[in-house]
C-alpha positions as CSV (number, residue, x, y, z in Angstrom):
1,I,84.3,89.6,105.1
2,A,86.2,88.0,102.2
3,D,84.5,86.0,99.4
4,L,86.4,82.8,98.9
5,T,86.1,82.9,95.1
6,V,86.4,86.0,93.0
7,P,86.3,85.3,89.3
8,G,89.2,87.2,87.7
9,G,90.3,88.6,91.0
10,M,92.0,87.7,94.3
11,G,90.1,85.2,96.3
12,G,89.7,85.3,100.1
13,K,92.3,82.7,100.7
14,E,95.0,84.7,98.9
15,M,93.8,87.9,100.4
16,A,94.0,86.5,103.9
17,V,97.7,85.6,103.4
18,E,98.5,89.1,102.2
19,L,96.5,90.9,104.8
20,L,97.8,88.8,107.7
21,A,101.3,89.4,106.6
22,I,100.6,93.1,107.0
23,D,98.4,92.8,110.2
24,P,98.6,89.4,112.0
25,T,95.8,90.5,114.3
26,A,93.3,91.1,111.4
27,R,89.9,89.5,112.0
28,I,88.8,88.1,108.7
29,I,85.6,86.3,108.0
30,V,85.4,84.0,104.9
31,S,82.2,83.6,103.0
32,S,81.3,81.4,100.0
33,G,78.4,79.6,98.4
34,Y,80.8,76.6,98.0
35,S,80.3,75.1,101.4
36,S,82.2,71.9,100.5
37,D,85.4,73.8,100.0
38,P,88.2,72.8,102.5
39,V,88.7,76.4,103.4
40,M,85.1,76.7,104.6
41,A,85.4,73.5,106.7
42,N,88.8,74.4,108.2
43,F,88.7,78.2,108.1
44,A,90.9,78.8,111.2
45,D,93.8,76.8,109.4
46,Y,93.8,79.6,106.8
47,G,93.8,82.5,109.3
48,F,90.1,83.3,109.2
49,K,88.3,84.0,112.5
50,A,84.9,82.8,111.3
51,V,82.9,81.5,108.4
52,I,79.5,82.3,106.9
53,A,78.0,80.4,104.0
54,K,76.1,82.2,101.3
55,P,73.3,82.9,101.0
56,Y,73.1,84.1,104.6
57,K,70.4,85.8,106.6
58,M,70.8,89.1,108.4
59,E,70.6,87.2,111.8
60,A,73.4,84.9,110.8
61,L,75.6,87.8,109.6
62,T,74.9,89.8,112.8
63,A,75.8,86.8,115.0
64,T,79.0,86.1,113.1
65,L,80.1,89.7,113.3
66,Q,79.3,89.9,117.0
67,E,81.3,86.7,117.6
68,V,84.3,88.0,115.7
69,L,84.2,91.5,117.2
70,R,84.1,90.1,120.7
71,G,87.3,88.2,119.9
């Protein structure tokens, strides 16, 4: 699970580019409190397999993880 925005660090969008260059089969979930960000709306275009908006509940996290792990 990658946070879209990391102050002073590498954000999820940049991390996904680097990770997918190493492992194109990586299953990355993007998460953010900024639900209006284009990456959140079009997550698959950026290589993410799923999206989960913060704050999220355990049930939503569990469902998202199960969805991604099932492929």
